[in-house]
C-alpha positions as CSV (number, residue, x, y, z in Angstrom):
1,X,0.0,0.0,0.0
2,X,3.0,2.3,0.6
3,X,6.2,2.0,-1.3
4,X,9.0,4.5,-0.5
5,X,12.2,4.0,-2.5
6,X,15.5,5.7,-1.7
7,X,14.0,9.1,-0.8
8,X,16.4,11.9,0.1
9,X,15.7,15.4,1.4
10,X,18.0,18.2,2.3
11,X,16.8,21.6,3.6
12,X,18.5,24.9,2.8
13,X,21.2,23.2,0.5
14,X,24.4,25.2,0.0
15,X,23.8,27.4,3.0
16,X,25.1,27.5,6.6
17,X,21.7,26.1,7.6
18,X,21.9,23.0,5.4
19,X,20.3,20.0,7.0
20,X,20.1,16.5,5.5
21,X,16.9,15.1,6.9
22,X,16.5,11.9,4.8
23,X,19.4,9.9,3.6
24,X,18.0,7.3,1.2
25,X,15.0,5.9,3.1
26,X,13.3,2.7,1.9
27,X,10.0,1.7,3.4
28,X,7.4,-0.9,2.1
29,X,4.1,-1.3,3.9
30,X,1.6,-4.0,3.0
31,X,-2.2,-3.3,3.0
32,X,-3.6,-3.2,6.5
33,X,-0.2,-2.9,8.2
34,X,0.1,-0.7,11.3
35,X,3.6,0.7,11.6
36,X,4.8,2.8,14.5
37,X,7.8,5.2,14.0
38,X,10.1,6.1,16.9
39,X,13.2,8.3,17.0
40,X,14.7,11.4,18.7
41,X,14.4,15.0,17.5
42,X,15.9,15.4,14.1
43,X,15.9,11.7,13.3
44,X,13.7,12.3,10.2
45,X,10.3,11.0,11.4
46,X,8.2,14.0,10.6
47,X,10.2,14.6,7.4
48,X,9.3,11.1,6.2
49,X,5.7,11.6,7.0
50,X,5.5,15.0,5.4
51,X,7.3,13.7,2.3
52,X,4.7,10.9,2.0
53,X,1.8,13.4,2.5
54,X,3.3,15.7,-0.1
55,X,4.0,18.7,2.1
56,X,7.3,19.1,0.3
57,X,8.9,17.4,-2.6
58,X,11.8,15.0,-2.1
59,X,15.2,15.6,-3.8
60,X,15.5,12.0,-4.9
61,X,13.5,8.7,-4.9
62,X,9.9,7.7,-5.5
63,X,6.7,7.4,-3.4
64,X,3.8,5.2,-4.3
65,X,0.5,4.8,-2.5
66,X,-1.8,1.9,-3.5
67,X,0.3,1.3,-6.7
68,X,0.0,5.0,-7.7
69,X,3.2,7.0,-8.1
70,X,2.5,10.2,-6.2
71,X,6.1,11.5,-6.1
72,X,5.3,14.6,-8.1
73,X,1.7,15.1,-7.0
74,X,1.1,18.2,-4.8
75,X,-0.3,17.8,-1.3
76,X,-3.9,18.6,-2.3
77,X,-3.9,15.9,-5.0
78,X,-2.5,13.3,-2.6
79,X,-5.3,14.0,-0.1
80,X,-7.7,11.6,-1.9
81,X,-5.3,8.8,-0.9
82,X,-4.4,9.9,2.6
83,X,-6.1,10.6,5.9
84,X,-4.0,12.6,8.4
85,X,-4.3,13.5,12.1
86,X,-1.9,16.2,13.4
87,X,-0.4,16.8,16.8
88,X,-2.5,19.8,17.5
89,X,-6.1,18.8,18.6
90,X,-7.3,22.2,17.2
91,X,-6.5,21.1,13.6
92,X,-8.8,19.0,11.5
93,X,-12.1,20.2,12.8
94,X,-14.2,23.4,12.6
95,X,-14.6,24.7,16.1
96,X,-17.7,26.8,15.4
97,X,-19.6,24.0,13.8
98,X,-21.5,21.1,15.5
99,X,-20.2,17.5,15.7
100,X,-22.7,16.3,13.2
101,X,-21.8,19.1,10.8
102,X,-18.1,18.3,11.0
103,X,-18.8,14.7,10.3
104,X,-21.1,15.5,7.4
105,X,-18.3,17.6,5.8
106,X,-15.9,14.7,6.3
107,X,-18.3,12.2,4.8
108,X,-18.7,14.4,1.7
109,X,-15.0,14.7,1.1
110,X,-14.2,14.6,-2.6
111,X,-17.6,15.9,-3.5
112,X,-18.8,19.4,-3.9
113,X,-19.2,20.0,-0.1
114,X,-22.0,22.0,1.3
115,X,-24.5,21.7,4.1
116,X,-27.2,23.6,2.2
117,X,-29.3,20.5,1.9
118,X,-28.9,19.9,5.6
119,X,-28.2,16.6,7.5
120,X,-30.9,14.0,7.3
121,X,-32.2,11.9,10.2
122,X,-30.6,8.8,8.7
123,X,-27.3,10.5,8.5
124,X,-27.4,11.6,12.1
125,X,-28.3,8.0,13.1
126,X,-25.3,6.8,11.1
127,X,-23.0,9.3,12.8
128,X,-24.2,8.3,16.2
129,X,-23.3,4.7,15.5
130,X,-19.9,5.7,14.2
131,X,-19.1,7.8,17.3
132,X,-19.8,4.9,19.6
133,X,-16.4,3.4,18.6
134,X,-14.7,6.3,20.4
135,X,-16.3,5.3,23.7
136,X,-16.4,9.0,24.8
137,X,-20.2,9.6,24.8
138,X,-20.0,11.9,21.8
139,X,-22.9,10.0,20.1
140,X,-25.2,11.8,22.6
141,X,-23.8,15.3,21.8
142,X,-24.2,15.6,18.0
143,X,-25.4,19.2,18.2
144,X,-22.5,20.4,20.5
145,X,-20.1,22.8,19.0
146,X,-16.7,21.1,18.5
147,X,-14.9,24.1,20.1
148,X,-16.6,23.1,23.4
149,X,-15.0,19.7,23.4
150,X,-11.9,18.8,25.4
151,X,-8.6,18.3,23.6
152,X,-8.9,14.6,23.8
153,X,-12.5,14.5,22.6
154,X,-11.6,16.8,19.7
155,X,-8.6,14.7,18.7
156,X,-10.6,11.5,18.8
157,X,-13.3,13.1,16.6
158,X,-10.6,14.3,14.2
159,X,-9.3,10.7,14.0
160,X,-12.7,9.4,13.2
161,X,-13.3,12.0,10.6
162,X,-10.0,11.3,8.9
163,X,-11.0,7.7,8.5
164,X,-14.7,8.0,7.4
165,X,-13.8,7.7,3.7
166,X,-11.4,4.7,4.4
167,X,-8.2,6.3,3.2
168,X,-5.6,4.1,1.5
169,X,-3.1,5.4,4.0
170,X,-3.6,6.9,7.5
171,X,-0.9,9.2,8.8
172,X,-0.8,9.9,12.5
173,X,1.7,12.7,13.3
174,X,2.3,12.3,17.1
175,X,-1.5,12.7,17.5
176,X,-1.5,12.1,21.2
177,X,1.6,14.2,22.1
178,X,-0.4,17.3,23.2
179,X,-2.7,15.2,25.5
180,X,-2.3,14.2,29.1
181,X,-1.4,10.5,29.6
182,X,-4.8,9.3,30.5
183,X,-6.5,11.0,27.6
184,X,-3.7,9.9,25.3
185,X,-4.3,6.3,26.3
186,X,-8.0,6.6,25.4
187,X,-7.2,8.1,22.0
188,X,-4.7,5.4,21.3
189,X,-7.3,2.7,22.2
190,X,-9.7,4.3,19.8
191,X,-7.0,4.4,17.2
192,X,-6.5,0.6,17.5
193,X,-10.2,0.0,17.3
194,X,-10.7,2.1,14.2
195,X,-7.6,0.8,12.4
196,X,-8.5,-2.8,13.2
197,X,-12.2,-2.5,12.2
198,X,-11.4,-1.0,8.8
199,X,-8.1,-2.8,8.2
200,X,-6.4,0.6,7.6
201,X,-2.8,0.9,6.5
202,X,-1.4,3.2,9.2
203,X,1.9,5.0,9.8
204,X,2.0,6.5,13.3
205,X,4.8,8.7,14.6
206,X,5.4,8.8,18.4
207,X,8.0,9.9,20.9
208,X,6.8,7.4,23.4
209,X,8.7,4.1,23.3
210,X,6.1,2.2,25.3
211,X,3.4,3.3,22.9
212,X,5.5,2.4,19.9
213,X,5.9,-1.1,21.3
214,X,2.4,-1.6,22.5
215,X,0.6,-0.5,19.3
216,X,0.7,-1.7,15.8
217,X,2.3,-4.8,14.3
218,X,5.6,-3.3,13.2
219,X,8.0,-0.8,14.6
220,X,10.7,1.2,12.9
221,X,13.2,3.5,14.5
222,X,14.9,6.4,12.7
223,X,18.2,8.0,13.4
224,X,20.1,10.6,11.4
225,X,17.7,10.4,8.5
226,X,17.8,6.6,8.2
227,X,15.8,3.6,9.3
228,X,18.1,1.8,11.7
229,X,15.7,-0.7,13.4
230,X,12.7,-2.5,11.8
231,X,11.0,-5.2,13.8
232,X,7.6,-6.9,13.5
233,X,5.7,-10.0,14.4
234,X,6.7,-12.0,17.4
235,X,10.0,-10.1,17.7
236,X,8.0,-6.9,18.3
237,X,5.5,-8.4,20.6
238,X,8.3,-9.6,22.9
239,X,10.3,-6.3,22.7
240,X,10.9,-4.3,25.9
241,X,12.0,-0.6,26.2
242,X,15.3,-1.8,27.6
243,X,15.9,-4.1,24.6
244,X,14.9,-1.3,22.2
245,X,17.4,1.1,23.8
246,X,20.1,-1.6,23.6
247,X,19.3,-2.1,19.9
248,X,19.4,1.6,19.3
249,X,22.8,2.0,20.9
250,X,24.2,-0.9,18.9
251,X,22.9,0.3,15.4
252,X,23.6,4.0,16.1
253,X,27.1,3.4,17.4
254,X,26.3,5.5,20.4
255,X,26.9,4.4,24.0
256,X,24.0,6.4,25.3
257,X,20.5,6.6,23.9
258,X,19.2,10.0,22.7
259,X,17.6,11.7,25.7
260,X,14.4,12.2,23.7
261,X,14.0,8.5,23.4
262,X,13.6,8.2,27.2
263,X,10.5,10.4,27.5
264,X,8.4,7.4,28.1
């Protein structure tokens, strides 16, 4: 479903601020695979995700989603293949609109979107059923303004909206980083339920090593613009934070793990 081949990206080339963010990254994801991405600041995690989303062009290499070469497609044209949830809970929803209105716009994605014809009773019933998977009681608050929701409720709603049209690829950009631990755990549980229910191919960036191990069926770690660890299956299920830190130290050539990897 995702095929990234030898992509490279350097920012501000030829200047004192030159920074090589990706150094020939290869990543192949099968349909329905849930991959978590871990790494310290500057490792290349967000650059990889933004390159896949089309936020900026890569200097070299190719990116294919569902067999379609999207390397040279701008971000707005890739949007029909990709669902995305950002770190900021305020992004992805319209604060002044009701929950049902936000969901209606998400359901009509790819069409000429308008609420002029209103939301039918059957549509509201459908939205109520969809919201139950979040287990946050939002199915009983369809007419509430989204701006009145807590950060966790709003992020969970954004997640649901991003998946209503069953994207070929779901990109989660540290989507629980701005939430308190208890709320983050609820959103991650909802993520697992939604991904598993619809068998969504998912790439999730996180700073939290425990979350990276606990969620998904494959884990990759990035360091200095490269993928340095790639584990899946039984190996991932048995992995501990201590073992992951040891692996990182071994492949990175560093005696000490990056401090940002110890946040969990």
